[in-house]
VOPAGU-2260 file (C-alpha; in pm, 1 decimal, decimal comma):
REM VOPAGU-2260
SITE   aa  ch    i         X         Y         Z
SITE  UNK   A    0      42,7      -5,1      25,0
SITE  UNK   A    1     140,5     332,8    -108,0
SITE  UNK   A    2       9,3     667,8      62,7
SITE  UNK   A    3     101,6     877,2    -248,1
SITE  UNK   A    4     143,7    1228,3     -70,7
SITE  UNK   A    5     370,4    1490,3     -25,0
SITE  UNK   A    6     558,9    1482,6     304,0
SITE  UNK   A    7     870,8    1651,6     449,1
SITE  UNK   A    8     888,3    1571,1     846,1
SITE  UNK   A    9     639,7    1425,3    1011,1
SITE  UNK   A   10     595,6    1086,6    1259,9
SITE  UNK   A   11     416,2     825,9    1144,1
SITE  UNK   A   12     324,1     540,1    1425,4
SITE  UNK   A   13     139,7     213,2    1380,7
SITE  UNK   A   14      94,6    -103,7    1530,7
SITE  UNK   A   15     221,2    -430,1    1382,9
SITE  UNK   A   16     142,3    -805,9    1419,1
SITE  UNK   A   17     178,9   -1167,2    1251,4
SITE  UNK   A   18     528,4   -1153,9    1185,1
SITE  UNK   A   19     787,2   -1403,6    1228,1
SITE  UNK   A   20    1146,5   -1442,4    1119,5
SITE  UNK   A   21    1377,4   -1753,8    1016,0
SITE  UNK   A   22    1689,5   -1609,2     977,7
SITE  UNK   A   23    1809,8   -1750,1     650,3
SITE  UNK   A   24    1537,3   -1978,8     593,2
SITE  UNK   A   25    1209,9   -1790,9     537,7
SITE  UNK   A   26    1004,6   -1465,4     702,3
SITE  UNK   A   27     727,9   -1255,1     750,2
SITE  UNK   A   28     799,4    -918,2     780,8
SITE  UNK   A   29     711,2    -547,0     667,6
SITE  UNK   A   30     869,6    -279,1     451,5
SITE  UNK   A   31     832,9      73,3     580,9
SITE  UNK   A   32     840,3     275,4     284,7
SITE  UNK   A   33    1006,1     665,7     392,1
SITE  UNK   A   34     957,9     965,3     151,1
SITE  UNK   A   35     865,5     745,9    -141,6
SITE  UNK   A   36     937,7     867,6    -502,8
SITE  UNK   A   37     755,2     611,8    -657,6
SITE  UNK   A   38     726,4     234,6    -610,9
SITE  UNK   A   39    1094,2     154,7    -656,9
SITE  UNK   A   40    1269,3     446,5    -470,4
SITE  UNK   A   41    1232,2     517,9    -107,3
SITE  UNK   A   42    1383,0     481,6     202,9
SITE  UNK   A   43    1300,0     210,3     384,9
SITE  UNK   A   44    1324,2      71,4     695,0
SITE  UNK   A   45    1290,4    -285,1     677,8
SITE  UNK   A   46    1137,4    -551,0     972,3
SITE  UNK   A   47    1159,1    -883,4    1026,4
SITE  UNK   A   48    1384,8    -927,3     706,7
SITE  UNK   A   49    1512,5   -1288,5     691,9
SITE  UNK   A   50    1858,7   -1131,7     656,5
SITE  UNK   A   51    1826,9    -992,6    1002,2
SITE  UNK   A   52    1561,9   -1039,8    1273,0
SITE  UNK   A   53    1512,9    -664,3    1349,9
SITE  UNK   A   54    1553,1    -355,1    1169,5
SITE  UNK   A   55    1760,1    -242,3     915,7
SITE  UNK   A   56    1778,4      46,2     732,5
SITE  UNK   A   57    1796,7     115,0     374,6
SITE  UNK   A   58    1685,3     242,4      52,4
SITE  UNK   A   59    1528,6     133,2    -260,7
SITE  UNK   A   60    1679,1     243,9    -586,1
SITE  UNK   A   61    1571,4     101,6    -927,5
SITE  UNK   A   62    1417,9    -162,9    -670,0
SITE  UNK   A   63    1733,1    -288,5    -528,7
SITE  UNK   A   64    1700,7    -261,0    -121,1
SITE  UNK   A   65    2083,6    -143,3     -32,8
SITE  UNK   A   66    2116,1    -153,3     395,4
SITE  UNK   A   67    2295,2     130,7     524,1
SITE  UNK   A   68    2606,5     -27,2     726,0
SITE  UNK   A   69    2595,0     -69,7    1131,1
SITE  UNK   A   70    2183,1      31,9    1090,8
SITE  UNK   A   71    2067,8    -305,1    1217,7
SITE  UNK   A   72    1889,1    -300,4    1572,2
SITE  UNK   A   73    1702,2    -562,8    1760,3
SITE  UNK   A   74    1341,6    -513,2    1862,1
SITE  UNK   A   75    1099,9    -513,5    2188,5
SITE  UNK   A   76     963,8    -812,1    2234,7
SITE  UNK   A   77     611,1    -850,2    2091,8
SITE  UNK   A   78     340,4    -729,6    2336,3
SITE  UNK   A   79      53,5    -944,4    2533,0
SITE  UNK   A   80    -132,8    -949,4    2169,4
SITE  UNK   A   81     127,5   -1028,1    1987,3
SITE  UNK   A   82     247,1    -717,7    1799,2
SITE  UNK   A   83     442,7    -427,0    1831,6
SITE  UNK   A   84     437,1     -63,5    1843,5
SITE  UNK   A   85     648,8      98,4    1602,1
SITE  UNK   A   86     692,5     499,2    1580,1
SITE  UNK   A   87     958,9     668,3    1322,2
SITE  UNK   A   88    1046,7    1030,6    1307,8
SITE  UNK   A   89    1180,1    1187,1     935,5
SITE  UNK   A   90    1285,9    1561,2     993,5
SITE  UNK   A   91    1544,8    1665,3     738,5
SITE  UNK   A   92    1748,1    1408,7     655,5
SITE  UNK   A   93    1761,1    1223,2     920,7
SITE  UNK   A   94    1526,0     934,7     990,5
SITE  UNK   A   95    1523,4     753,7    1326,9
SITE  UNK   A   96    1271,1     566,0    1561,9
SITE  UNK   A   97    1298,2     537,1    1955,4
SITE  UNK   A   98    1388,4     131,6    1908,4
SITE  UNK   A   99    1664,7     167,5    1674,0
SITE  UNK   A  100    1938,5     365,1    1512,2
SITE  UNK   A  101    1935,5     702,6    1342,4
SITE  UNK   A  102    2035,6     699,4     983,2
SITE  UNK   A  103    2065,9    1044,8     748,5
SITE  UNK   A  104    1992,2     978,6     391,7
SITE  UNK   A  105    2021,2    1275,0     133,8
SITE  UNK   A  106    1870,5    1305,6    -205,5
SITE  UNK   A  107    1492,4    1240,8     -78,6
SITE  UNK   A  108    1349,8    1575,4      34,4
SITE  UNK   A  109     987,1    1452,9      46,1
SITE  UNK   A  110     707,8    1215,3     -45,7
SITE  UNK   A  111     480,5     962,2      47,8
SITE  UNK   A  112     489,1     634,2     263,5
SITE  UNK   A  113     421,5     259,3     172,2
SITE  UNK   A  114     355,2     -63,4     378,2
SITE  UNK   A  115     492,4    -369,4     209,5
SITE  UNK   A  116     428,2    -648,5     364,2
SITE  UNK   A  117     427,7   -1023,8     361,5
SITE  UNK   A  118     101,3   -1211,2     350,7
SITE  UNK   A  119     -33,3   -1253,7     684,7
SITE  UNK   A  120     144,6    -935,0     858,0
SITE  UNK   A  121    -124,2    -715,2     982,9
SITE  UNK   A  122     -58,3    -284,7    1021,2
SITE  UNK   A  123    -354,0    -121,2    1231,2
SITE  UNK   A  124    -404,8     242,9    1357,4
SITE  UNK   A  125    -155,4     417,2    1134,5
SITE  UNK   A  126     -58,3     804,9    1247,5
SITE  UNK   A  127     118,6    1066,6    1004,5
SITE  UNK   A  128     150,6    1364,6    1248,3
SITE  UNK   A  129     359,5    1634,3    1107,9
SITE  UNK   A  130     642,8    1828,1    1274,5
SITE  UNK   A  131     714,2    2160,4    1234,4
SITE  UNK   A  132    1094,5    2216,3    1112,8
């Protein structure tokens, strides 16, 4: 799902459940696209990817995901409902989340938001709050 709106500085929060990860075997995860230019070009946070069972920052350029070095981080445990509340802040060229690392990525001044999930993953309670720069 792509929300095709031009956001610059914002906070995105959502609740995600029904994910699982088996590193190097298989996963049911989520990729969150930020400052999406189109379906093939965006900053991205991958969550529970089979290559790393946590969070990883990167970018899609021409449909190819390029992970930012040293940007992997562990996720908090799931709550009693089997999910996690995730908050992401996008301000200037800085992309951050309170549960992991921050990265600085240029060349994405504004753009939409995308949720790219494996079958069965549920994303609920999506909120976008504009930030004043």
